N, C-alpha and C positions, 0 to 999 in steps of 0.2 A: 768180431770185435774182441781184442785181447783183454781190455778192461771195460766191463759193461758200464754204459752211461745211463743214468736214471734222470728223468725229468719229473720234478715235484711241483704240483700246481695247487696252491692253497692261499686264500686271502688272509689267513691268520698267520702272523709272523711266528708265533710260538710253535705252531704245528710244522711250518716249513723248517724251522731251526732244529726241531726234535728229529724230524726225518733225515735232515742233512747229516746230523751227528751219528745217528744209528747206521746209516748206509755208508758214510765215509769210513767209519771204523771197521767196516767189512771190506774195504778196498774198492768200493764203487766210486765212479765219478758222478757227482750230483749237481744238477742245475736247478735251483729253486726259483720259481716265479710266482708272482702274486695274483695273476688273473688269467682267465682263459685266452684273452687276446694276446697277452705276452707269451703264453704257451704256443699259440699258433705261429708267432714270429720265430720262436726257437726251433719249432719242428721243421720250419723251412730251411734252417741253417745247419742242423745237426741230425745225425742218425742216432736213434735211441734204442736201447735194449728193452726198456720198460718205461711207461708213464704211469705215475700215481697221482690222481687228481681228486680234490674235494668235490662233492656233489653240489652243495649249496654255496654258490658264489655270486656276487653282484655282477651284472653285465652279461657274462657268458657262463652258463652253468656247466657242471662237470659232464652232464649228459651231452651237451652241445660240443664240448671239447672232444668227447669220445667219438661222436659222429664225424667231426672234422678230421680227427686223426685216422679214422677208418678209411678216409679218402686219401690223405696225404702220405701216411706210412701204414698201409693196411695190415701188415703183419706184426706190428708192435703191440704187445700185450698192454692193456690199459686196466689199472686197478682203481676202482672208485672208492673213495673214503666217504663214509656217511655217519652222521650222528643220529640218523633216523633209520636204524637197522631193523627194518621189517622185512618179511618175506616178499612183500610187493616190491620194495625197493630193490632187493637182490635180483628178483626175476626180471624187473624192468631193465636193470643194468646189463644182465647177461643177454637178454633179448636184443639189446642194442649193440651187442658185440664186445662187452666188457669181459676181460679174462677172469676177474673175480672181484670181490669187494671186501673192504676192511672197515669194521665198525668202530666208532669212538665210544669209550676210550680204548686204546690199543696198547699192547706191551711191545717192547723192542723185539722180543722173541717172535711174536706174531708177525711183525713187519719183516723180519729177516727170513722167516720160513716162506712167506708169501712171495717176497721178491725173488728168493732163490728158485722157487717153483716157476715163476714167470720168466726169469732169465733162461732157465733150462728149456722151457717151451720155445722161447725165441730162437735159441741156438739150434733147436731141432728142426726148425723150419728154414726153407731155402731163402736166404736173405735177398730182399729186393725182387722177389719173383711174383709178378702180378697174376700169373696163370694158376698158382696154387699147386703146381706139380713140378717135378724135377725131371720130366721126360722129354724136354726139348720142344714142347708144344708152344712155341713162342708166339704163335698167332692168336692163341686163346687167352681170354681174360675171364677168370672165374674159379672160385674154390668151393662153390656150393656142393651139396650132396648130389644134386642132379647133374652137375657138370663132372664131378668125379666119377660118376657112373659112366658118362660118355668117355672120359679118358681111359678108364679101365677096359671098356669094350674095344676101343681103338687098339690098345696094346695087346688084347687077346687076338684080334683078327688080323692085325698088320703083318705078322710073320707068315700067314697063310696066303693062298691064292683064291680064297673063297670070294664069291660074288656078294657085294654088300648093297643094301638098300637103305638110304638115309631119308628119314621122314621128318617133317617139322614145318612150322609156319614160315612164311617169307621173312627174311631178315634175321633168322636164328643162327646162321653160319654153317649151312650144310656143306658148302664147298670147302670150308676150312677143315671139316672132318675128313672129307675125301683126300685133301692134300696131306693131312696128318697121317692117314693110313698109308699113303704112298711114301711119305718121308721116313716112316718107321718100318718099311718093308724091304725085302731083298731087291726090289725093283727101283730103289731110290735113285740110282744113277742112270736110270732110263727115263724116257719122256713121261710127263704127266700131261695129258691132253684133255681139255674140257670143252664141251659144247652145250649151249642152251637150246633145248629142243623146242622152245616157244618162239625162237627168233627167225625160223626159216619155214617156208612153205614145204609141202610134202616132197616134191621132186628135188628141191634144193637140199633138203635135209638128207635124203638118201644119197645124193651126190657127195655131200660133205662126209657122210659116214662111210660109204662103200667105195667112193671114187667113180670115175666114168672114163669111157674111151672117147677119143676124139670123134665127133660127128654122131654120137649116140642119141642126141636130142638137140633141138633147136637151141643154139647158143653155146653148144659144147665145142668150142674152137680148138681145144687142145686136151690131151689126156690129163686127167687129174687123179692124184693119189688120195685115197680116202683116209679119214682119221683112224680107222681101224689099223691100217698099215703104218701110218705115221706113229701111232702109239705102240707099235710092235716091240715087245720086250718090256714095256712099261704099263701104265695105267690109263684107261679111258674112262672119263667121267661124263655121264649123261645127266645133265641137270634138267629138272622138270620133265622127266621121262613120260609122265602121264599125258603129255600133249602130242605124242607120236600117234599118227593115224593107225587104224587097224591094219591097213595094207602094209605099212612100213613095219608094224609090230611083227607081222608074219615073217618078213625078211630078216628082222633083227633076231628073232627066235632061231631062225635057221643058222645064222652066223654063230650064235652062242653054242648051239648044239654041235655043229660040224667043226667049229674052230677054224673056219676058212671063210673068205669073203670073195664074192665075184663082183667086179665093178659093173656099173650100168653099161650095157652094150657089150660087155665082155663075155667070153665063154669059158675061160680058164680060171678055176678057183685058186685063190692065193692063201696059203696057210698063215695063220696069225697066232701070236702068243701074247695075250694081254690079260690084265686084271681089270674086270669090269666093276665099276661103282656107279650106282644111279641114285638120284634124289628126286623127291616130289613133295609138294605141299598139299597133296590130296591123298585120300585113302584109295590105294590101288585095289584093295579088296572090295570096297564098295563099288568102284567102277567096274570091276570084273563081274560082280553080281548083277549089275545093270547091263552087261554086255558091251560096255564101252572100253574095256581093256581085256586083252586075252588072259584067261586064267592061267594057261600053261606058261606064258611069259612072266606073269606075276610071280609064280612059284620059282621060276628060274632066277629072277632078280632078287627075290626076298630070302636068299639062303641065310644071310646074317643081317638082321634088322638093327638099325641104330636110330633111336628117336631123339631129336634135338628139342630140349625143353624151351618153351616160350619164356621171355624175360620175366613175365609176371609170376612164373613159378620158380624163379631163381633170384628173388629180391635180395638175398644175402650178397649177391655179386654186384648189386647196384653201385655201392661205393667204389669198388675196384674198377668197374667200367668207367664211372664218371671221372675218377682220378686219372685213368689212362688217357681218356679222350681230352681231358683238361690239359695235361702235360703236352700231348701231341699238338693240339691246336694252338695253345699258347706259344709253343716253340715255332710253329709254322707261321703264325700271324705276327709274332714278335711282341707279345704282350706279357707283362709280369702278373699272371693270375695265380694266386696262392691257394685258392680253394673255392668251396661253395658255402654260402651262408646257411645257417640252420633253417631259415624260412624257405630258401630256394630248395634245400634238400627235402623239406617237408612236402613241397609241391611235387617234386619228382617221385617221392615215395607213394603218393596218392594216385599217380597216373598208371594206367594199365598197359601202356605201350603196345598198341595193336600192331605197330610196325617193328616191334622187337628191338634188337641191338642196333640195327641200321637206323631206326628212327631216333634212338637215344643219341647216336653219333651225330646226326644232323642237328638235333636240339642243342647239344653242347657246342658244336661249331658256331651255331647262330648266337648263342649266349656269349661266347668268347669274343666274337666280332662286336657285339653290342655293348659289352661290359665297359663301364667307366671307372670301376673301382678294382681293387686287387682281389676281392671276393665276389663271385657271381651272386647277383641279387635276383629276386623274383621278377623284377621288371625287365631283366636282361633276356628273358625268354620271349618278350614282346607281346604278352597276352594280358597283363594286368593293368588296371587303371592306375594312374599315378598316385592317387591317395592311398590305395591299398598297398601298392608297391613301397611307398615311402614308410607306411606303418610297419610292414613286415620287415623292411630292410633296416630299420632302426636297431642298432646293436643292443640297446637297453630295453627293447620292447618285451614285455612279459604280460600275457593275458592275466587280468586280475581276478576273474571268476571263471567257473566251469562254463557258464553260459556264454561268456565272451570268447572263450576258446572254441566252443561249438560254432559260434557265429563266424569266427575267422576261418574255420575249416569249411563252413558252408560257402563263404565268399571265395575261398581258394578253389573250391570245386566249380562254382558257377562262373567265376571270372578268370580262371586260369586253366583248369583241367579240361572243361568243356570246350573252350575255344581251341585248345591244342588238338582235341579229338576232331573238332569240326574242320580245322585246317587240314588235318591228315586225310580225312575222307574226301574233302573237296579237291585236294591236290591229286589224289588217286583217280577221281572221276575226270578231272581235266586231262590228265595224262592219257586216259583211255577214251577220250572224246565222248564222255558221259555214257559209255557202255557199262552198265552196272555189273554184268556178268564178268567182263574182263577186269574191271576195277577190283571186284571182290577177289578174283583169282590172284591178282597181282599182290594184294596185301595178305593173302593166305587165309581168307575168310570164306565161309559158305555164303552163297547169294542171299538166302533168307536172313542170315545174321547181319550181313552188310546192310540189307534194306531196313532191318529193325534199327540198326545204329543210325541210318539216315533219318528215319522217322523220329527217333529220340532227339536227334540234334536239329530237327526241323529243316532238313535239307531237301530241296525239291528242284525241279527244272528251272525255277526262276533265279536260282543261284548260279546258273550256267553263264560263263563268260564267253561271248562270241568274238 
């Protein structure tokens, strides 16, 4: 932006006019608006360098404006103006993503210095980049410390041929990491080949990996080239490697050590040149200690570990992810969705997301389909009763007392978050024919923890649909 554009949000005309004069005299373009709702309309139409908003406003507060902007234009610095300049106010604003705050009464010099600092910060960040990095990781959404650690590790390991083990719960994006390593490596112009090790029986998995000769087993009607050879020169990604049998693990170890593969039924080893990346939602170390995974193979696979954080540990990325999925599904479905209401955002912020980013993606898609307004409301998630949804969805609703606020949070938990969790667990059980072990593995949970969650949600065999 050659001439920075500032959005000023304040219900007091005298404050709006004062800020407009100060900022325009310094050469900024200034758009003054009198309410949070007007600010959201403008933020849909223009790209801003900085937003400066009053904290206390009727209808939509400055904090609600801040949260909405974090979704709609995540990298725009927001300065909160407050006449209640206490440490608690400042900390609250910063915790919710504010760049800084300005207390009333303020001087023109204070305004100029803070705006200049915010504009410089905005220019220093990659404009319009949801990933929070400038390394071409266009599949990633997130700028939290946990994700920046992942980006740095990818950049460290990508130029090498080191074997990588990616760990993390289901739905955290382990395959995205594998693809990013490949895309940033010297093998980027060669094949990236992925296989899910849970999808095939032992014989079929070995046939897929190593290939087979015609007639080597029943059903082998023709010679098949294995994935190790197909990936030659490039990268082979073994997803959920913990599910490989001990017998197949021994053969895999031999291939890694010898750098050659012999097809099933064949006698002549074939040299291979691949970069091997594996992923698992289980602890291979614990499985090795139990004798369920070869320790020597574990050490071979775990040369460079990368751990993908669960969504509950990267809540700062939640607005970025929500904004990304909103734009994507609104475009695909053909709806004009401008954002998420503060009440709906509060619901999402309380939820633990056991299914991680994949679950959030499905929730946002469902909400976009069900939405009847241009802002996603709590009712659009399909879990709230109509009375609570109507109360929370009201733009001028504000809890009048601390007890009322606690009651709303309690009802959100009981009537929204718990049903979401229950639906998530039931769907996992149904997909796995009510096999608790398989359902727990699919969602990346230990069986005892999954059973404890079932007990908490009062899920039993009587909930099974035949």
